[in-house]
N, C-alpha and C positions, 0 to 999 in steps of 0.2 A: 495423638500419643502413640495407636496403634499403626498406624502408615508410617511413623518417624520408626521405629524399632522395627517394623519389617524390613525398612531399607536399611537398617545394619545386619539385619541378620544375612543382607546381600553377601557381606565382608566373608562368608563362608566359599565364596568363589575365589577368595585369594588361593586356595592352594589349586584351583581346578584350571584357573586362567582365564575364565570369563572378562570379557571384555567391559562388561557395565562400570563404571565409575564409583566407587564410594566414597563418599565426604566422612569426614572423624573430625568433631569441634571439642576441643580440650580448654576446659576452665583455669586460667591461671592466676593472678593479680595483678597488683599495681604495677606500673612499668618501672617503678623507683628497687622494687625486689627481686626476689630469685624466681620465685614462680613464671614469672614473664619470658623471662630470658628462654631458662632452661625448657618451659612446656613450650616456645616456639622451635628451638634444638629436638625436642620431640617429634613436636609437628613436623619438621623439615625435612627428618629422618624417617619418618612412616610414610610421607610422601615419596621419599626417595626409595626406600627400600620396599615398599608393599607394591605389588601392582595393584593398579588401576585404583590408589588410593588419594585421595587430596585431604589432607590434614590441616587444620588449622588452630591456631593458639588464640583464644578469646580474651580479651582484657576485663577483669572482673572485681569484684570488691576482695575477695580471698575466698579462704575455705568454707564457711559459712556458706557465701552464694554460691560458691562449686557445686557442694550438695544441693541446694535448692534446684540447681539448675538440672542438675542430673536427674533430679526426681521427677520434674516437670518434663521432661525429654527436649529441653532446649539445648543440651551437650551432650556428648558421649561419654565424656570422661571428664576428669577435674582433679587436682593436685590439692591434697587437704591435708592438714596435721591430724597425729591420734587423739588429740585432746577434742577435738570435735567432730570426729568419726565417732567416736566411744557417745559423744550427745546424741548424733544423729541415729544411732543403732539402740539406744535405750529410749527416744522419743524425750529426751532432757533438756533442759536448759532452753534454748529458741527452736529446738523441734518438738514440736505437739504430736507428730506421728513419728511412728519407725521407719527409716528411708534403708532399704536393704542395698547397702554397699557391697563392692566386692573390690577386695586389693588387687593391682596388676603388679605392682612392683614399689616394694619401700627404697625411697629412695634418699635421703640423706638427715641427719636430727639438724634443728635449729634451737640454738640458744636461745634464751628471751633477752632482749636488751631493755635495759631501762635508762636511756640516752638523756644528760644534761652538759651544761659547760659552765666553766667558771663565771662567778657573778652573779648565778641564781640563787647562793643559798642553799643548795640542795646538796647535803652528802650521804643521807640514805634514804629508805625508802618514804620511810614515816615522816619526812621533810616534803613530803608533796604535798602536804594537808595544807589548804589555803592556794594553791599554785594552779596555773592555766597547765596542763598536760594536753596531750593527745592520746587518745586512749585506742586510736585505731582506723580505718577505714571501716564503714558500716557495712557489715556481711561479713567483716573478716575474723580470722581465728584471732589475733592479735585483739581484738575487742575482748571475745569471751576471755583472753588470758588476762586482760588488765581489770576486768570485773573482778576475776577470781582473786587478783593479787590485791587489790584494793580490800575486797572481803577479809581476806587473810591478815590483812593488817589492820583491822578492824577501822576501815575506812569507808566512808558514807560515799559512792560514785556521784550523787548527785547534790550531795550537800558539803560534802567535805574537800570536792575541789571542783575546779571550774574547766570543764571538760569541752574538748575539741574533737570531731569525728575525722583524723586526717589520714592518708597514705602515709606510706613512710616517706616518701618522695616530699610531700606536702609537710608530712611533720618536718624534716630535716631542713626546710626552707623557712619554715615559720620559727623554729628556734636559732638559726640561722641570723633571723630578721627580730629577734627578741619579742616575736609574737605570743609565742610559748615561753614555759621554762623546762619543760621536761616531756619526752614521750617515750611509748611504749612500742618496742617494735619483735616480734618473733621472726628470726630468719637465719638463715647460714652465716658463716663468718670467712671473708666479709659481704657485706649487702654494700652495694653502690653509693648508695644514699648515702648512709653513716658516712664511708670513707669518705665521701666529698664534703661533709660536715666538718669531716675530722680536720680536713686540707686546708680549711678555710683561712687565710691571714687571718692573725690576731684570736682565733678561736682557741680554746681549749678545753677539748671533748672530757667529759667523764661518765666511765658508764660504772653504775651502780651494783654493788653486791646485793645479793636477794634470797641468799640461800637461806635464809632463817624463815621465811616465807613458804618454802615446802613441806613442813611437816603440816601446816593446818589445811593446806589445799589437798593433800592426801587425802587426809582425814576426811573431809567433805567429800570428794572427788573419786576418790581411788587413785590406783598410779597412772595419772596420765603425763606425768614428767617424770625425768629421770635426771639426777646431778650433773651438773656441767659446768666447765668455767668457760668463761671469756678471757684468754690469756693477755696479760699485758704486750702491749705492739701489732696486737689484731688490727687496729685501726691507728693512723697516724695521731701522736701525741697521748696516745693512752698509757699511762704508765704503771698501771698497779692492775693485778688479777680481777677478774670481777666474777666469783663464786655464785652459781646460780643453779638452772635445771633449764632442760630442752625437753623438745618433743618430736619424734621421727614425721617424717612428712614422705604421702605416697601418692603415687598414683593411683586412682580408682576408679570403677566403673559402675554403672547399672547392675544387677543382676539379670537382666535381661540381653546382657552382652553375647553374643554366642560364644562359644569356648573354641572355636576356629579363630574368630578374629581375636579374643583373649592370649590365645597361645602367640599370631602372630605379632600382635604388639610388645608382647613379654620378650620373646624372642629376638626382636630385632632392636631392641633398648639394650639388652644383654651381650650382643654378639654385636655389636657396633658404638660400645660405649666411648670408645677414642673421639667421636666424633662431638660426642654432647658433652664431655672434657673440653673439646677447642673452645666451647661456648661458653660453659662456666664449670671454675674447678671445684664445686659441688659434687658436681657427676662422677668424679673420683670416688665417691663415698657408696656410688649404686656396687652394691657386692653381696653376692649368694650367700655370705658368712651372714647378713644381716636381712633373711628374707624367712618368714615362717610366722607362724602365731603369735610368738613373744614380741613381734615387733610392729603386731599393728591391730588397730581397735577390731578392725573389720575383717570377716575373713576372705581368704584367698578366692579368686576364680578359679571355677575345676580348671580352666583353659592355660591359667596361669601357674596352678599348680601340677599340671603334664609336664610343662616345660619343665619347673624348678625340679622335681623328681627325675627330670634325667639328667641332670645334672647335680644329682646327688644332695638335693636339700630333702630334710625330713619333714613329712606332715604326719 
C-alpha cells in the first residue's frame, strides 16, 4: 500500500517534466452503463494530455466496489454516486469503517430507473411484490438504491421479491428474454442498455413513477437524492413522464493523492470537456456551476479546490 501511494506521488513530476511513467487506474462500472464509457474517455484524455501518464479504465461492479478499490489501493480514482459516498464517509450501510474520499470533479446526475415492460402486470413500485427483479450488480450503487427503495415501500428484499443481482446490460437482456419482470438502474439518460431494450421489436417499455418513495428515504438516510423526472421520449416507446429522484455522480480519489496530481486531473477534465462529450453526451453536464460542497457527499481534494477557485467556484 505504501509503495502504491509513493508511486502515485510521483505524479508531482507532471509539472516538472520528469520522464518517469505514471500509471493511473480509474474504477468505473459495467459495460452497459455510463461509468465505463465515460471513465474510458477520461482515461484516454489523461493519457493524452498529461505528460508521462498512462491512465486506464477498469470494469467494476460500480460505486461501492470503486470505493473499496480506492480504500485498498487497487485503483487511484473511481466514479461513484453521492449516496454511496455519504455511506462511506459515515461508515454506514456496507462500509464498516470510514473511507476518506476526496472529490475531484462532480460529473452528472443520474435518475433512478425502475424498468419493466408490458405484460408483466407491473404498473407501480408496489406491484414488484412477488415478482422476479434485478436489484443491480453486486457491489454497485444501484444495489444500495434498490434496497432503500424496497425498504421505503415496505417490501422485504429477501421475502417479498425474487431477487437477481445483474448489471444493467444483463438486466436488460434478462427482461427482454422474460427471465425477470423488472430491474432497477441508477444511471444517466439515456443509458445504452435501456435504449437497446426499448428499441427491441415487440417490446413496450415502462419506466415506473417512484417519487412517492422519496420522503421515506430522506427521513431515513438524509438528502442523498433530489427530485428528478425521466421525461417521456427519453427511450423509444416511453410515452409517459416518470417522476422520481436522482443522485449526483463524481470522480473521487483517496485523500492520499497528491495535490499536484489532483490539480492536473481536474484541470485536464474541465479544459478538454469537448473530448469527453464526443464519447458520451452526459459529459455535457460537467459544469463549474455544479461544483462545490452542495453537490458532493465527500470533501473536495485540495488540488481540485485550487483549480476550481481559480475558475471562480466558491468554497
